[in-house]
C-alpha positions in Angstrom: 119.9 20.8 77.5 120.2 22.0 81.1 123.3 24.0 80.2 121.5 25.5 77.2 118.5 26.5 79.4 120.8 28.0 82.0 122.6 30.0 79.3 119.3 31.4 78.0 118.2 32.3 81.5 121.5 34.1 82.2 121.3 36.0 78.9 117.7 37.0 79.6 118.6 38.2 83.1 121.5 40.2 81.8 119.2 41.9 79.2 116.7 42.7 81.9 119.3 44.4 84.0 120.5 46.4 81.0 117.0 47.5 80.1 116.3 48.5 83.7 119.5 50.5 83.9 118.7 52.1 80.6 115.2 53.1 81.8 116.6 54.5 85.0 119.1 56.6 83.0 116.3 57.9 80.8 114.2 58.8 83.8 117.1 60.6 85.4 117.7 62.5 82.1 114.1 63.5 82.0 114.4 64.8 85.6 117.5 66.7 84.7 115.7 68.5 82.0 113.3 70.0 84.5 114.3 73.3 86.1 112.9 73.8 89.6 112.4 77.5 90.3 112.0 78.4 94.0 110.1 81.5 94.8 107.5 83.2 97.0 104.6 85.6 96.9 103.9 87.4 93.6 107.2 86.2 92.2 106.0 82.6 92.6 102.8 83.6 90.8 104.8 85.1 87.9 106.9 81.9 87.4 103.9 79.7 87.6 102.5 81.7 84.7 105.8 81.6 82.9 106.1 77.8 83.4 102.8 77.2 81.5 103.5 79.8 78.8 104.0 79.1 75.1 107.2 81.2 75.4 108.7 78.7 77.8 107.8 75.8 75.5 109.3 77.6 72.5 112.6 77.8 74.3 112.4 74.1 75.2 112.2 74.8 79.0 110.4 72.5 81.3 109.8 74.5 84.5 108.4 73.5 87.8 107.9 75.9 90.8 108.5 75.3 94.5 107.3 77.7 97.2 109.7 78.5 100.1 108.6 81.6 102.0 111.8 82.2 104.0 114.6 83.9 102.0 117.5 82.4 103.8 116.0 78.9 103.5 115.3 79.4 99.8 118.9 80.5 99.2 120.2 77.5 101.2 118.0 75.1 99.2 119.4 76.6 96.0 122.9 76.2 97.1 122.3 72.6 98.1 120.6 71.7 94.8 117.0 71.2 96.1 116.1 74.2 94.0 117.9 75.0 90.6 117.2 78.7 90.4 115.5 81.1 92.7 113.5 84.3 91.9 112.8 86.5 94.9 115.8 88.5 96.0 117.4 91.9 95.4 121.1 92.3 94.4 121.9 93.6 98.0 120.1 90.7 99.6 122.1 88.3 97.4 125.4 90.0 98.3 124.6 89.9 102.0 123.7 86.2 101.8 127.0 85.3 100.0 129.0 87.3 102.5 127.3 85.4 105.4 127.6 82.0 103.6 131.0 81.8 102.0 130.8 78.0 101.6 127.5 78.0 99.9 127.7 80.9 97.6 125.2 81.6 94.8 125.8 83.1 91.4 123.6 85.7 89.7 122.2 84.8 86.3 120.6 88.1 85.3 118.4 91.0 86.3 114.6 90.9 86.4 112.9 94.0 87.9 112.9 96.7 90.6 109.9 97.4 92.7 110.0 100.4 95.1 110.1 99.8 98.9 107.5 102.0 100.6 106.9 103.8 103.9 103.3 103.2 105.0 101.2 104.7 107.7 97.6 104.8 108.7 98.2 107.7 111.0 100.3 110.2 109.0 99.9 111.4 105.4 103.5 112.4 104.8 106.9 111.8 106.2 107.0 115.4 107.4 104.0 114.7 109.7 105.9 112.0 111.6 106.5 113.4 115.2 109.4 112.9 117.6 109.7 109.5 119.3 107.6 107.7 116.6 108.2 103.9 116.3 109.0 102.7 112.8 108.8 99.0 111.9 111.6 97.7 109.6 112.5 94.3 108.3 114.7 92.0 110.5 116.8 90.5 107.8 120.1 92.2 107.0 119.7 93.3 103.4 116.2 94.6 103.9 117.1 96.3 107.2 119.8 98.3 105.5 117.6 99.0 102.5 114.9 100.4 104.8 117.3 102.6 106.6 118.7 104.0 103.4 115.1 104.9 102.4 114.5 106.6 105.7 117.7 108.6 105.1 116.5 109.5 101.6 113.2 110.7 103.2 115.3 113.0 105.5 114.4 111.3 108.7 117.8 109.9 109.7 121.5 110.1 108.7 123.7 107.0 108.3 127.5 106.6 108.4 129.3 107.4 105.1 130.3 103.8 104.4 126.9 102.3 105.3 126.7 98.9 103.7 124.3 96.0 103.0 124.9 94.3 106.4 124.7 97.5 108.5 121.8 98.3 110.8 120.3 100.8 113.3 123.7 101.0 115.2 125.1 102.7 112.1 122.7 105.7 112.4 124.7 108.8 113.1 121.9 111.4 113.3 118.4 110.8 114.5 116.9 114.3 115.1 113.4 113.0 115.7 114.5 110.3 118.2 112.8 107.7 116.1 112.5 104.2 117.6 112.8 101.0 115.6 110.9 97.8 115.8 112.4 94.9 113.8 109.7 92.6 112.3 109.4 89.7 109.9 108.9 91.7 106.7 106.0 89.4 105.6 104.0 90.7 108.5 104.2 94.4 107.6 100.6 95.0 106.6 99.3 93.4 109.8 101.8 95.4 111.9 100.5 98.5 110.3 97.4 98.3 112.5 99.6 98.6 115.7 102.7 100.5 114.6 102.3 104.1 113.3 104.9 103.8 110.5 105.9 100.6 108.7 108.3 99.9 105.8 106.8 97.2 103.5 108.3 95.6 100.4 106.2 95.8 97.3 105.8 92.0 97.0 104.3 91.9 100.5 102.3 95.1 100.0 100.7 93.8 96.8 99.5 90.6 98.6 97.6 92.8 101.0 96.1 95.1 98.4 98.5 98.0 98.9 100.0 99.9 95.9 103.4 101.4 96.6 103.0 104.2 94.1 99.6 105.4 95.5 99.3 104.1 99.1 102.7 104.7 100.5 103.6 108.1 102.1 107.1 107.8 100.6 108.8 105.3 98.3 112.1 104.7 96.5 112.8 106.6 93.4 113.6 104.7 90.2 117.1 105.6 89.3 120.7 104.3 89.5 120.9 105.0 93.2 118.5 102.1 93.8 120.3 99.6 91.6 121.3 97.6 94.8 117.5 96.8 95.0 117.2 95.4 91.5 115.9 91.8 91.7 117.8 88.9 90.1 117.7 85.2 89.3 120.2 83.2 91.2 121.6 79.7 91.2 124.3 77.7 92.9 127.8 78.9 92.0 128.6 75.7 90.2 125.7 76.2 87.8 126.5 79.8 86.8 127.3 78.7 83.2 124.2 76.5 82.7 122.8 77.4 79.3 119.2 76.5 80.1 119.3 78.5 83.4 120.6 81.5 81.4 117.6 81.1 79.1 115.3 81.9 82.0 116.6 85.5 82.0 115.7 85.9 78.3 112.3 84.2 79.0 111.5 86.7 81.8 112.1 89.6 79.5 110.0 88.3 76.7 107.6 90.9 75.4 104.5 88.8 76.1 105.6 87.9 79.5 106.3 91.6 80.4 102.8 92.6 79.1 101.3 90.1 81.5 103.4 91.3 84.5 102.7 95.0 83.9 98.9 94.3 83.6 98.7 92.1 86.7 100.9 94.1 89.0 99.8 97.6 87.9 103.3 98.7 86.8 104.9 98.3 90.3 107.4 95.7 89.0 109.5 97.8 86.8 111.5 95.8 84.3 115.3 96.0 84.5 116.9 94.3 81.5 120.5 95.1 82.2 123.8 93.1 82.1 125.2 92.0 85.5 128.0 94.6 85.0 125.3 97.3 85.6 125.0 96.0 89.2 128.7 95.1 89.7 130.1 98.5 88.7 130.3 101.0 91.4 
């Protein structure tokens, strides 16, 4: 009898272990079905809306959002797998990050939108009014620094070297006829700095959060054409996940007609949809 009881106890314990392992695997599978999207600012708000939308449910996507306000940290978290996909950066920012982080490269999944970078001032009404020696505040991260300088060149304020690239900076200005001075700032502080610095370059995501509209409040802004394709925003993931079918569905989801109607209404047309293949950005 004792041997029989021992055998029964052993079998029951084995079954318990199998059930526990099975439950653990099911739980892991459920977690694996969840896509964590890292973002910030208005992009985070958009993806929180998308996560709850019937359009996401129809595609069978279980989305959770995670806020990380520093771009480099957000890309690092994506590379390391703490975030599955991120939604915040331009094509040029993405390229600059990959160049600086060859061991933690990201892969682009698809395009989302373009929103113009603007030049703002409480002191001057046009770029022509900006006098000699004026201080201009620009972003202190590489991609946005170069983007800002290209905008200043487009506005006729400076001239950059011919092969000016995504990681170049104020040292690469070849002509500065107005002897402009440059103050590098955390680009999220732009609206506050506007009270102390006469001219400030502010990204639209940051501007919107402060009640500024790039198309009406800036004294100059990027034109929407192919020359600004470096500034088109993308969805990005770790390089090893570039062929993940569910992650690719996020691009289709973003461009859903109902989702786009929501974005256009909420952001007053400042997030201009760009539904293009990645070759549109890759081709020179």
